[in-house]
C-alpha positions in Angstrom: 143.8 63.0 -21.0 141.2 62.8 -18.2 139.7 59.4 -17.6 141.6 56.8 -15.6 142.1 54.3 -18.3 144.5 51.6 -17.2 147.2 50.6 -19.8 149.8 47.9 -19.7 152.5 47.6 -22.4 155.3 45.1 -22.7 157.9 44.3 -25.4 160.0 41.2 -26.0 160.6 38.3 -28.3 159.1 35.8 -25.8 155.6 37.3 -25.7 152.7 35.4 -27.2 148.9 35.5 -27.4 148.6 32.8 -24.7 149.5 35.4 -22.1 146.2 37.3 -22.7 144.1 34.6 -21.1 146.7 33.3 -18.6 145.9 34.4 -15.0 149.7 34.7 -14.5 150.1 36.5 -17.9 151.3 39.8 -16.5 153.9 38.1 -14.3 155.1 36.1 -17.3 155.2 39.3 -19.4 157.6 40.9 -16.9 159.7 37.7 -17.0 159.8 37.4 -20.8 160.0 41.1 -21.8 160.3 44.6 -20.7 157.5 46.9 -19.4 156.7 50.3 -20.7 159.5 52.7 -20.0 162.1 49.9 -20.6 164.8 49.3 -23.1 164.2 46.3 -25.4 167.2 44.2 -26.1 167.1 41.5 -28.7 169.6 39.0 -30.0 170.2 38.7 -33.7 167.3 37.2 -35.6 164.7 38.0 -32.8 161.7 40.1 -33.6 159.9 42.0 -30.9 156.3 41.3 -30.0 154.3 43.8 -28.0 151.6 42.9 -25.4 149.1 45.7 -25.2 146.2 45.8 -22.7 143.8 48.6 -21.7 140.9 48.7 -19.3 138.3 51.4 -19.5 137.7 53.8 -16.7 134.7 52.3 -14.8 133.2 55.8 -14.7 134.1 56.6 -18.3 133.1 55.7 -21.8 133.8 52.4 -23.5 137.1 51.9 -25.4 137.1 52.2 -29.2 140.6 51.1 -30.2 144.2 50.5 -29.1 147.1 52.0 -31.1 150.8 51.4 -31.1 152.8 54.5 -32.2 156.3 53.9 -33.6 158.9 56.6 -33.9 162.3 56.6 -35.5 164.8 58.8 -37.3 165.4 58.2 -41.0 167.7 60.3 -43.2 168.0 62.9 -40.4 164.2 63.4 -40.1 161.9 62.1 -37.4 159.2 59.7 -38.6 156.1 58.3 -36.9 153.7 55.5 -37.8 150.3 54.8 -36.1 149.0 51.3 -36.1 145.5 50.3 -34.8 146.2 47.0 -33.1 142.9 46.1 -31.4 139.4 47.2 -32.3 136.2 47.1 -30.3 133.1 45.1 -31.2 134.9 42.2 -32.8 136.4 44.3 -35.6 140.0 43.8 -36.8 142.4 46.3 -38.2 142.7 46.4 -42.0 146.0 44.7 -43.1 146.4 47.5 -45.7 145.7 50.6 -43.7 146.3 49.3 -40.2 143.1 51.1 -39.1 140.0 49.8 -37.3 136.7 50.3 -39.0 134.2 52.7 -37.5 132.4 51.1 -34.6 129.3 53.3 -34.9 129.7 55.1 -31.6 127.6 58.3 -31.6 126.9 61.2 -29.4 123.4 62.9 -29.2 124.3 66.6 -29.3 121.0 67.6 -27.8 121.9 66.0 -24.4 125.4 64.5 -24.8 124.1 61.0 -24.3 126.1 58.2 -26.0 125.1 54.8 -27.3 126.8 52.8 -24.6 126.2 49.5 -26.4 129.3 49.9 -28.6 132.9 49.8 -27.5 134.8 47.7 -25.1 135.5 47.5 -21.4 138.9 45.9 -22.2 141.0 45.6 -25.3 144.1 43.5 -25.5 146.4 41.9 -28.1 149.9 40.8 -28.9 151.2 42.7 -31.9 154.3 42.5 -34.1 155.6 45.5 -36.1 155.2 44.6 -39.8 157.9 47.1 -40.7 160.5 46.1 -38.0 164.1 46.8 -39.0 166.6 45.2 -36.6 169.2 47.8 -37.6 167.1 50.9 -36.8 166.6 52.5 -33.4 162.9 53.0 -32.6 160.5 53.6 -29.8 157.0 52.3 -29.4 154.2 53.4 -27.1 150.6 52.4 -26.6 147.6 54.6 -26.9 144.0 53.7 -25.8 141.1 55.7 -27.3 137.6 55.9 -26.0 134.4 56.3 -28.0 133.5 60.0 -28.6 131.9 62.1 -25.9 130.8 65.8 -25.7 133.6 68.4 -25.4 133.3 70.7 -22.4 132.1 73.6 -24.6 129.2 71.4 -25.9 128.1 70.6 -22.3 128.3 74.3 -21.5 126.2 75.4 -24.5 123.5 72.7 -23.8 123.2 73.7 -20.1 123.0 77.4 -21.0 120.6 76.8 -23.9 123.0 78.4 -26.4 124.0 77.3 -29.8 127.1 75.1 -30.1 130.4 76.9 -30.8 131.3 76.7 -34.5 135.0 77.2 -33.8 135.4 74.0 -31.8 134.5 70.4 -32.6 131.4 69.3 -30.6 132.9 66.0 -29.5 136.3 64.6 -28.6 137.9 61.2 -27.8 139.6 60.9 -24.5 142.7 58.7 -24.4 145.5 57.3 -22.3 149.0 56.4 -23.3 151.9 54.4 -22.0 155.6 55.3 -21.5 157.6 54.2 -24.6 159.6 51.1 -25.0 162.9 51.9 -26.7 164.7 49.5 -29.1 168.4 49.9 -30.1 170.1 47.5 -32.5 172.6 45.1 -30.9 176.2 46.2 -31.0 
């Protein structure tokens, strides 16, 4: 949405957490799965795993969380589910809600400074869809979300010495997202 957050997203049954610390992990992910934008093919009985990595923009704000968004059609209606899959500051997503706890990131609305000691320079994980249905078409994409920062209108108001606009939120969370990985059941 603005910052140059780098994201990598792979899907395949042969992906595992050992790839995260392997210097050749990305090359192995290409060999064992498909990258973002690809079509995921599985044989019967296989379950996809997703390798998700994001690096913050060096000039930007620390990362707060990684999310995998799943989309599918059910009973003629489109459906979507959002899963937090990696959290900053050592937190883990709740197994019940699939959400990260608040990491405490704050913005001082008098000068737009942030508490830069929370958040992450990099987030990564290998994730498996807890609701995977091998007989249902689906797509998955990765979204990386930064800690909050001031919205442009907040910066403008502070510089001009004016009150903050009441019709807009004072902060926002910049983000980056991958191309989707598509899954279709085997014929």
